[in-house]
Backbone as ProteinMPNN parsed JSONL, in Angstrom:
{"seq_chain_A": "MKRVHIKIKGTVQGIFFRKFIKDNADKLNLKGWVKNIKNYVEAVFEGSTSNVHKMLILCKTGPEGANITSLNIKEESIKDEKSFQILR", "coords_chain_A": {"N_chain_A": [[98.74, 135.148, 81.951], [97.794, 134.996, 85.229], [95.911, 135.645, 88.033], [95.257, 134.348, 90.993], [93.181, 134.029, 93.856], [93.392, 132.646, 97.457], [91.733, 130.483, 100.135], [93.166, 128.443, 102.46], [92.642, 126.08, 104.924], [92.179, 124.052, 107.528], [95.238, 122.143, 109.443], [97.27, 124.429, 109.183], [98.628, 125.489, 110.441], [101.638, 126.638, 112.114], [102.687, 125.172, 111.23], [105.109, 125.799, 109.514], [104.157, 126.251, 107.231], [102.972, 129.126, 105.492], [106.124, 129.806, 105.028], [106.689, 127.677, 103.383], [105.148, 127.829, 101.16], [106.075, 130.408, 100.319], [108.696, 129.325, 99.017], [107.922, 127.801, 97.191], [107.183, 129.497, 95.998], [108.254, 130.662, 94.43], [110.37, 128.821, 93.01], [108.729, 128.788, 90.94], [108.849, 131.794, 90.549], [106.634, 133.001, 90.706], [104.705, 136.427, 92.191], [102.747, 137.799, 94.767], [101.993, 138.154, 98.133], [101.375, 135.563, 101.582], [99.625, 134.853, 104.306], [98.71, 134.745, 107.719], [95.734, 133.277, 108.685], [93.289, 134.034, 111.555], [92.039, 131.398, 111.421], [93.838, 129.96, 109.143], [94.799, 130.258, 106.553], [95.372, 132.696, 103.315], [96.198, 133.759, 100.853], [97.739, 135.331, 97.807], [98.281, 134.318, 94.368], [100.026, 135.125, 91.126], [101.143, 134.426, 88.268], [102.595, 133.154, 85.339], [99.382, 131.221, 83.69], [100.16, 128.604, 84.332], [102.358, 127.356, 86.08], [100.756, 128.638, 88.014], [99.43, 126.811, 87.89], [99.993, 124.908, 88.77], [101.33, 125.868, 91.441], [98.732, 126.063, 93.162], [98.08, 123.195, 92.947], [99.973, 122.196, 95.165], [99.253, 123.147, 96.97], [97.288, 122.257, 97.799], [98.296, 120.265, 99.726], [100.112, 120.627, 100.974], [102.835, 121.396, 103.506], [105.255, 119.192, 105.139], [103.086, 117.21, 108.017], [100.542, 118.897, 107.533], [97.587, 119.427, 107.267], [95.146, 119.201, 104.929], [91.743, 121.015, 104.451], [90.197, 121.783, 102.934], [90.104, 124.296, 100.283], [89.531, 127.367, 98.489], [89.375, 129.394, 95.852], [89.458, 132.377, 93.763], [89.392, 133.672, 91.043], [91.083, 136.277, 90.347], [91.947, 140.317, 88.639], [94.518, 141.365, 87.933], [97.205, 142.573, 89.205], [99.97, 143.184, 88.71], [102.019, 141.961, 90.772], [104.895, 143.055, 92.717], [106.833, 141.386, 93.654], [107.082, 138.116, 95.998], [105.254, 137.589, 99.074], [105.444, 137.211, 102.599], [103.278, 137.776, 104.158], [102.638, 139.552, 107.948]], "CA_chain_A": [[98.728, 135.773, 82.768], [96.348, 134.252, 86.028], [95.959, 136.06, 89.206], [93.871, 133.669, 92.41], [92.97, 135.405, 95.435], [92.986, 132.339, 97.912], [92.284, 130.248, 101.214], [94.047, 127.222, 103.092], [92.102, 125.503, 105.447], [92.809, 123.109, 107.304], [95.997, 122.101, 109.368], [98.358, 124.979, 107.929], [99.468, 126.481, 111.279], [102.301, 125.824, 113.854], [104.122, 124.259, 110.161], [106.136, 126.212, 107.863], [102.861, 126.451, 106.101], [103.498, 130.229, 105.259], [107.033, 129.351, 104.533], [106.692, 126.238, 101.913], [104.204, 128.032, 99.729], [107.366, 131.055, 99.478], [110.243, 128.705, 99.123], [107.828, 126.453, 96.326], [106.321, 130.134, 95.033], [109.901, 132.115, 94.69], [111.172, 128.288, 92.071], [107.676, 129.3, 90.297], [108.545, 133.003, 89.658], [105.051, 133.953, 91.806], [104.345, 137.141, 93.084], [102.248, 137.775, 95.166], [101.341, 137.374, 99.314], [100.819, 134.347, 101.674], [100.032, 135.229, 106.171], [98.212, 133.546, 109.239], [94.142, 134.113, 109.51], [93.06, 133.254, 112.24], [92.298, 129.481, 111.461], [93.55, 129.863, 107.922], [96.129, 130.685, 105.943], [95.858, 133.719, 102.275], [97.395, 134.073, 99.247], [98.151, 135.589, 96.806], [99.504, 134.625, 93.644], [100.229, 136.217, 89.943], [102.008, 134.422, 86.698], [102.199, 132.201, 84.114], [99.085, 130.375, 84.334], [100.762, 126.697, 84.243], [102.89, 128.061, 87.394], [99.431, 128.957, 89.242], [98.146, 125.934, 88.528], [101.389, 123.821, 89.986], [100.983, 126.124, 92.695], [97.723, 125.368, 93.481], [98.724, 121.966, 93.515], [100.914, 122.13, 95.616], [98.665, 124.026, 98.062], [96.364, 120.967, 98.169], [99.132, 118.812, 100.39], [101.128, 121.052, 102.044], [104.133, 121.009, 103.467], [104.923, 117.369, 105.232], [102.401, 117.858, 108.875], [99.075, 119.942, 107.099], [96.033, 118.452, 106.652], [94.142, 120.617, 104.108], [90.325, 120.403, 104.25], [89.055, 123.821, 101.662], [90.864, 125.585, 99.245], [88.534, 128.797, 98.606], [90.486, 129.739, 94.716], [88.72, 133.625, 93.417], [90.373, 134.641, 90.214], [91.009, 137.919, 90.154], [92.195, 140.677, 87.504], [96.414, 140.953, 87.461], [97.404, 143.462, 89.274], [100.717, 142.934, 88.511], [103.183, 142.372, 92.17], [106.267, 143.53, 92.416], [107.327, 140.358, 94.581], [105.96, 137.786, 96.756], [106.331, 138.289, 100.308], [105.599, 137.068, 103.576], [103.176, 139.123, 104.649], [102.415, 139.216, 109.27]], "C_chain_A": [[98.327, 135.219, 83.453], [97.117, 135.646, 87.657], [94.693, 135.421, 90.315], [94.18, 134.133, 93.111], [92.047, 133.459, 96.202], [92.729, 131.718, 99.549], [91.774, 128.605, 101.179], [93.282, 127.037, 104.292], [92.379, 123.919, 106.362], [93.967, 123.231, 108.998], [97.402, 122.383, 108.717], [98.802, 125.812, 109.361], [100.628, 126.585, 111.927], [103.178, 125.088, 112.571], [104.56, 124.379, 109.571], [105.108, 126.162, 107.288], [103.11, 127.416, 105.15], [105.383, 129.691, 104.702], [107.435, 128.598, 102.953], [105.547, 127.047, 100.82], [105.32, 129.539, 99.455], [107.899, 130.651, 99.382], [108.528, 128.295, 97.067], [106.888, 128.04, 95.471], [107.404, 131.372, 94.233], [110.184, 130.363, 93.267], [109.945, 128.555, 91.12], [107.851, 130.363, 89.385], [107.239, 133.176, 89.367], [105.037, 134.893, 91.98], [103.558, 136.726, 93.692], [102.272, 137.955, 96.897], [101.558, 136.058, 99.264], [100.878, 135.369, 103.354], [99.266, 134.94, 106.7], [97.251, 134.738, 109.217], [93.934, 133.035, 110.287], [92.872, 132.102, 112.169], [92.032, 129.519, 110.397], [94.562, 130.359, 106.888], [95.676, 131.724, 104.083], [96.434, 133.495, 102.078], [97.023, 134.215, 98.391], [98.834, 134.953, 95.739], [99.603, 134.54, 91.88], [101.619, 135.341, 89.429], [101.592, 133.54, 86.257], [100.547, 131.727, 84.243], [99.317, 128.998, 84.652], [101.701, 127.412, 85.952], [101.709, 127.936, 88.65], [99.233, 127.793, 89.657], [98.993, 125.248, 89.205], [101.17, 123.958, 90.919], [99.477, 125.878, 93.754], [97.455, 123.637, 94.088], [99.559, 121.779, 94.558], [100.627, 122.272, 97.005], [97.602, 123.259, 99.225], [96.481, 120.259, 98.719], [99.499, 119.736, 101.405], [102.435, 120.492, 102.245], [104.451, 119.609, 104.727], [103.925, 117.89, 107.263], [100.539, 118.488, 108.801], [98.528, 118.498, 106.594], [95.618, 119.985, 106.331], [92.287, 120.104, 104.254], [89.573, 121.201, 103.82], [89.52, 123.845, 101.109], [89.211, 126.446, 98.328], [89.659, 129.423, 97.54], [89.151, 130.372, 93.927], [89.875, 133.428, 92.131], [90.041, 136.207, 89.824], [91.555, 138.861, 88.913], [93.205, 141.293, 88.517], [96.604, 142.724, 88.191], [99.437, 144.646, 89.479], [102.177, 143.11, 89.69], [104.58, 142.152, 91.721], [107.815, 141.645, 92.624], [106.701, 139.113, 95.099], [106.624, 138.257, 98.086], [104.81, 137.751, 101.784], [105.01, 137.991, 104.139], [102.554, 138.868, 106.459], [101.59, 140.336, 109.798]], "O_chain_A": [[98.047, 134.189, 82.84], [98.191, 136.145, 87.991], [93.552, 135.867, 90.433], [95.264, 134.695, 93.271], [90.94, 133.016, 95.893], [93.407, 132.307, 100.391], [90.933, 127.91, 100.609], [93.225, 128.113, 104.888], [92.725, 122.873, 105.813], [93.713, 124.173, 109.748], [98.236, 121.67, 108.159], [99.375, 126.885, 109.173], [100.119, 126.677, 113.043], [104.225, 124.495, 112.833], [104.799, 123.503, 108.739], [105.492, 125.805, 106.174], [103.439, 127.036, 104.026], [105.376, 129.059, 103.646], [108.108, 128.865, 101.957], [105.309, 126.596, 99.699], [105.399, 129.816, 98.259], [108.77, 131.469, 99.677], [108.705, 128.866, 95.991], [106.098, 127.838, 94.549], [107.252, 132.479, 93.717], [110.193, 130.923, 92.171], [110.475, 128.505, 90.01], [107.498, 130.415, 88.207], [106.717, 133.415, 88.278], [106.236, 134.832, 92.251], [103.27, 135.532, 93.604], [103.47, 137.674, 96.928], [101.784, 135.335, 98.294], [101.71, 136.234, 103.627], [98.486, 134.611, 105.806], [97.324, 135.951, 109.413], [94.129, 131.828, 110.138], [93.588, 131.454, 112.933], [90.89, 129.342, 109.973], [94.74, 131.544, 107.17], [95.789, 130.756, 103.332], [97.387, 133.003, 102.681], [96.106, 133.565, 97.889], [100.051, 134.888, 95.916], [99.021, 133.537, 91.467], [102.751, 135.437, 89.902], [100.507, 133.013, 86.503], [100.312, 131.971, 85.426], [98.485, 128.358, 85.296], [100.979, 127.976, 86.774], [101.749, 127.384, 89.75], [98.994, 127.39, 90.795], [98.694, 124.96, 90.363], [100.835, 123.043, 91.672], [99.455, 125.553, 94.941], [96.94, 123.128, 95.084], [99.777, 120.57, 94.625], [101.265, 121.838, 97.963], [97.265, 123.372, 100.404], [95.626, 119.382, 98.844], [99.194, 119.59, 102.588], [103.034, 119.607, 101.634], [103.386, 119.12, 105.103], [104.254, 118.999, 107.686], [99.663, 118.492, 109.666], [98.749, 117.418, 106.047], [95.644, 121.101, 106.849], [91.839, 118.963, 104.141], [88.415, 121.394, 104.193], [89.836, 122.655, 101.108], [88.212, 125.967, 97.79], [90.695, 129.905, 97.999], [88.18, 129.727, 93.532], [91.04, 133.08, 92.325], [89.176, 136.896, 89.283], [91.676, 138.151, 87.914], [92.899, 141.66, 89.651], [96.186, 143.771, 87.697], [99.866, 145.719, 89.904], [103.066, 143.959, 89.615], [105.159, 141.481, 90.866], [108.845, 141.192, 92.124], [105.587, 138.947, 94.603], [107.671, 138.85, 98.343], [103.6, 137.972, 101.742], [105.602, 138.953, 104.63], [101.869, 137.846, 106.471], [101.221, 140.33, 110.972]]}, "name": "protein", "num_of_chains": 1, "seq": "MKRVHIKIKGTVQGIFFRKFIKDNADKLNLKGWVKNIKNYVEAVFEGSTSNVHKMLILCKTGPEGANITSLNIKEESIKDEKSFQILR"}
């Protein structure tokens, strides 16, 4: 099991980036959350190491219209998230 906390900067707002993250997190059986911050998207993923890795690869490209300029990744201790949600 692995948990990462990421910040994704670039063109990430107004293009359904959070929905893209949620849909893929659900497919990969990841738990955690995603939310918009003023000029970036922040997310936490918990799950199998291989699925967290797959999610990070998806975050580097994003949905159509995204232009990722930086991805800051920090590993954290597992907090046993119960689901994956979009925070507002």
